[in-house]
N, C-alpha and C positions, 0 to 999 in steps of 0.2 A: 578458455572462455569463448563463448559465442561472439562473433564480431557483429555488433548491432548495426553496423553500416550495411550489412548484406541484406538483401530483400527477403521478406518472409512470404511474399505473395507469388502465385503462379501467373503466367502470362494469360491475358484475356484471349478468348477465342477469336474475337474480331476487333483488335485494337484500332482506334481511330487515327493514331499517330505513333511514332516511335521516339518522340522527344523524351528528354530526361523527366519532364513533368509527368508524362503519361506512364512511364515505367514505375514511378513512385506511387501512382494512384491505384485504387482497387479496380478489379476488372469491370464492374458496372459503370464506372465513370469513364472508362476508355471506349465505351460503346455509345452510339448515337441514341438508341432507344432500347435500353436494357429491359429484359423481362423481369417479372416479379421473382421468378425462380433465380435469376442471376443476382438480384438484390438480396434475396434470402441467403444465397451462398456467400455473398460478401459480408453480411452480418455475422454469419457463422464463422467465416474465415477470420474476421477480426475479433469476433466475440469469444470463440472457444479458448484461445490462449489467455485472454484476459480473465475469463471465468475460471480456468484452471489455476491461474495465479491467485485470484481472490479466494477460491475454494481451499487452497492450501492454507490460507489464513483461518478458514473455518475449521480445518483439521487441527490447527494449532489451538483455536479457541476451545474445541471439544476436548482435546488432550489436556489442556490447562485446567478446564473445569473438572474433569475426572480426577486429576492429580490433586488439585486443591480441595475438591470435595471429600477426599479421604482424610484431610486434616481436621475437618469439623464444619458445622454449620456456620459458626462465627467467621471462620476463615473464608468460607465460600461467599458469605454475604459481604465481607470486607473487600474481597477481590472484585466482586460484582460492582460495588460502589466505586472503587478506585479505578476500575477498568473504564467505566462510563466517564469518569472525570478525565482520565488520560485520553479517551477517545475524543472528547470535546476539544482538548488541547491540540491533539494531532490534526483534527479537522480544521481548526483555526489556522494552524501553521501550514497545513497541507493545502490551504486555499490557493497558494501560488501554482499548484498543479493544474487547477482549472484554467487560469489565464494562460499558462504555458501551453497546455494542450490546444486550446481554442486558437491562439495566435499562431503557434507553430504549424498547426494543421492548415490554417488559411494560407500561410506562406508556401507550404508544400503544394497546395492546390493551385497556387499562382505560378508554380514552377521555380521558386527561389529557395532552394534548400540551404544555401549558406545564410540567407536571412533567417531561416528557421533556426540555424545554429546560433545566430546572434541573440535570438529570443531566449535560448537556454542560458547564455552568458548573463543576460540581464536578470533572469529569474534567479540565478545563483547568487548574484550580488544581494538581492532582496532577502534571499534565504539565509545567508550567512549572518546578516545583521539581525534579522528578526528571530532566527532560531537561537542564536547565542544569548540574546536577552531573555528569551522564553525559558531556556534551560535553567538559568540562574534564578529567575523569578519563580518558576515552578518548584524548584528545590527549596527555596526560602519560604514560600507560602504553602507548603504541602498540606498543612492542617486545615486551611480555609475551606476547601470543598466539603469537609465533613463536620463542620461545627454544629450542624443541625441534627446530627445523629444522636439518638437517645441511648444507644448502646455504646458505652465507653470503650469496651474491648474491640468492637468492630471499628470504631473510629480510629483507635490507635493502630490497628493492623493496616487499615486503609491508608492512613497518613504515611506510614513507613513505606508501603508499597508504592504510593504515588511519588514520594520523594526520589526513589530510585529510578522510576520510570521517567521523571522529569530530566534526569541527566541524559537521557536518550532523545530528547526532543529535537535537538539540533541535527543529529544524524538522521532522525526520522524525517525531518523537513527536507533535508538534502535528498533523501531517497525518493520522497514523493515528488519533488521538483523534477528529478530525472525521469520518473515514471510518466509525468505529464508530457515531457518532451518526447519520450519514446512512443507514447500513445499518439501524439500529434503527427509524428512523421510516419506512423503506421508500422512501427517495429514492435509488434505485440509479443512475438515469441521471446525476445530478449527480456522483456518485462516479466513474462511468465516464468522463465528460468530463474530470474532474480528473486521473485517472490517465493517460488518453491524452495530455493536454496536457503533464503532467510528463515522461512517458517519451519523447514526441516531442522535446521540448526537450533531453532528456538525450542522445538519439542525435545530434542536430545539434551540440551542444556537444562530444560525444565526438570527432567527426570533426575539429572545429576544434582542440581542445586537445591531442589525442593526437599529431596529425601536423603541426599548425601551419597558419596561414593568414595570408599577408601579414605584417604586423608582429607577429603573435602567434606566439611560438616554439613548436616542438614540445616537449611536456612528457611524452610517453610515458605510462607507467602513472599518473603523478601527474595528468596531464591527464584521464584517465578518472575518477579520484577526484573531482577538482574539478568536472567536469561533473555528476556525480551530486549533489554537495553544493549546487551552485547551483540545479539543477532542483528538488530537493525543497524548497528554501527558497522558491522562487517558488510552489510548490504550497501551502505553509503560508500565504503571503500571500493567495492566491486564496481559501482557506477562510475566513480572517478577514473578507475583504471580503464573501463570500457571506452569512455569518450576521449581518453588520451591516446588511444591506438592511432597510429599514423593513417590508416585507411579511413578511419572515421573523421579525423580532423581535416584530412584532405577533401572529403566530400562536403562536410557541414561547417568547417571552419570554427569549431568549438574551442573553448578555453583560451580565447585570445583577449577578450574583454575590452580591447582598445576601441572596438567599434560600437560599444554600448553607449547610448546617449540618454538624456533625461526623457526624451519623448518616448523611447522604447520602454524604459522603466515605468514611466507614467501609464502607458497602455496596459502593461501587465498588471499593475496595481489596480487600475480602473476596472478591469474585467474580474480580477481576483477578489477585490475588497468586499463585494456583496457576499461572497462565500464565507468570509471571516464572520460577518454579522449573522449569516445563516447558521454558522456553528453555534453562536450564542442562542439562536432560536432553537437549536437542537438540544439545549439544556432542558427542554421540556421532557426528554426521556429520562434524564437524571432526576428531574423533579418527580416524575412518575414513580421511579424506584424509591425515592425518599418517601413519597406518600404511602407506598405499599409497606415500607419498613415501619411506618406508624401503625399499620394494621397488625404486624407481627414479624418476627425474625424468620419463621418458617416460610411465610409468604414472600419475604424478600429473597431468601435463598432460592425459592422456586422460580421467582421472576428472573433471577440470574441464569438459571438453567433454560428457561423459555427463550430468552434473548440470545443466549449462546448457541443453542441448537438451531434456532431459526436464522442464525447468521448464514447458514448454508443456502437456503433459498434467497435470502437477502443478497448474498454475494453473486448468485446467478443473475439476479436482476441488475445488480450494480455493474457486473462485468459486461452484460449486454448493453447497458446504458452508456458505459465508457466507450464501447465499440461504436455505438450510434453517434456519440459526440465527435469522434474522429471522422467518421464517414460524412457527417453533416458539415464539419469544419472544412474538410477537403472539397466537398461538393460546392460550398459557397465560394471558396477560393477559386475553384475552376469555373465559376460563373454559371452554375447549374442548380439554382434553388429548388426547382421542381424535383430533381433527383434527391435533394436533401430531405424534402418532405416524405418522399416514398421510403427512404432509408429509416427515418424516425418511426413511421407507422409500421414498417415491417419488423423492426426491432421490438416494438411494443407488443405486436402480435405474437412473435416467437417467445418473448419473455413471459407473457401471460400464460401461454399454453404449457410451457415447461415448468414454471414455478407452481402453477395450479396442480399439475400432476404430482409434483413433489409434495405439495401441501396435503393432498388427499392421502398419500402414503404415510406422511407424518401423523395425520389424524387417526388412521387405523392402528398405528403402532405406538400411540401416545404413551401408555403406561410402561411398556417395556423400555422405551427410549428414556423417559424421565428416570426410571429406576437405575439406569446405568450410571447416572451422574451423582447419586447420593445413596448413602446407606440408611438414611433416616426416613422411616415410613411416614412420619408427619409431613415431611417436605413433599413426598410423592403424592400424598392425598390432596394437598392444596394446589399442586402443580399440574395435575393431569388436565383438568377442565380448561384452564387458561391456555395450556399447550394446544389443545384441540381448536379452540376459538381462533388463536393466532394462525394456526396451520391452514385453516380453511379460508382465511382472509389474505393469504400471502400473494395470490394472483393479482388482487386489486392493488396491493402495495407495490408489486412489480411494475404495474402500468405507471404509477406515479413516479417511481424512481427512474424509469427509462425515459419518460417524457421530460422529466426535470433535467436529466443529464444531456438529453438532446438539446434542450434550451441552452445549457452550459456550453455545448459545442458551438453554438451560434453566437455566444457572447452575451446571451440574455440572462445574466446572473441576477440582475436587480429584481426582476419579476419573481424568480424562484425564491429569493430571499423574502419578499412580501408574502408569497403563498405559504412559506414555512412559518413565518411569524403568525399569520392569521389562523392557520389550521392548528399549529402547535400550541400557541398561547391563548388563542381565542376560543378554541374548541376542546382540544385534548386535555390540557391541564385543568381548566375550570370544571369540565365534566368529571374528571377523576377526583377532584377535591369534593365535589358535591356527592358523588356516589360513595366514596370511601370514608370521608371524614364527617360529612353532614348527615347523609342518610344511613351510614353504617351498613351499606349493602354487602352481600356476600362477595367474596373476592372474584368469583366468576363474572358477576355483573360489573365489577370495577374495571375489568379488562375490556369491556365493551367500549370504554372511552378510547382505547387504543385503536379499535376497529373504526370508530368514528373518524379518528384522525386519518387513517389510511384512505378511507373513502373520499374525504374532503380534499386531501392533498392530490390524490389521483385525478379527481375531477378538475381541480384548479390547473394542474399541469397540462392535462389533455386539452382543455379549453384554450389555453394560451398557444399551444402548439398548433391547434386547428386554426387559430386566427391568422397565422402566418406573419405576424408583426416582427418576429425575430429575423426574418429574411433581410431586412434593411439595416441591420446593425453592422457598423464598421468596427473592425478591430485591427 
């Protein structure tokens, strides 16, 4: 196992000091007046490992969709619904990652790595309590998210899938908490290898458990859920082993817990809690899928394909945003808010260009790509146009994601919550309801509601970042 206590970053060409703090910081922060090129290198240096790790999840999503798509359109639609429900649960529980990353990053910027380790210990206490309760509640109430489904078979399949995924909520929360810590201290490569390992294991187990192998029976959609639960549990164990290594504990003082106090736990909760409610705001996506299901099963299956495949550019933007969050947190901790601003703008610029290029490629290859994920011509026909629309709007979505994550890195989670609520439930869902259920518009027009959400959220996130109010937030 890679020792996460070892540094991922090269030495700066002109370090301002040789202190422990400077050695833990990105090259641009070690220079008095870093160039834009240096800042871009730092974004790439921190961002590429995160993007690779998140893209490995895209590979998993794509493989999962291809395998489940071979079972039938009902199974594909069911897994799509259940995956969104599980995603919302994971985002809620993974909120601790946001606070852990922001606060640990500040402490590293201030030169106190052992205090950063204490942040992890406090976050783990929160995680064990909340994650345990969530796993039990999710398993017990697995049917609730699908009560509105008009297709009984889809609802039954989705309920069984979600119940199995619920058992993995605690290990998922543990893994996300560790990722937040590793991001905060700038150890992006360890997180990359962790996610690649988890997702590769998931793909292999998917093939075995969905279709069966030897004495292992075919489990269909339940097999896909079980594969995910097992894989994420192995990831949690790997994280625990990593931070228990003597070299890691000597540097960061982790897994001691004795130094955790109410003030620290309160700070983590204060920064993380808006992200919990933001996850509820994100139920607008689940609601959008449910609205499309009212239009037809083919349309719902196609929507699952659209969101699954476009998770690739989404994760490029997310990885870039997570890198920006760390760079901003460390810059603020080092007392250099002007550099934090430049890091955020540079990350948004790079993310927009890369995701837009990928979106154009998607648009050109829309029909062949959609055809890979289903054998039903009817699903392909209703899925191509929405696929193209979403592909061409991905660059705008990337800007919103990156600036929102940048604000998270500064601890400005309340504003992001408000922006998500207003744009998701004030614009996205009402517009989708009117277009799909009132006006009975073609499915292509219905998807324009999603584009409207992307534009409004990107604008809200950019305006807040531009204002600079996040620079004065203490964590």
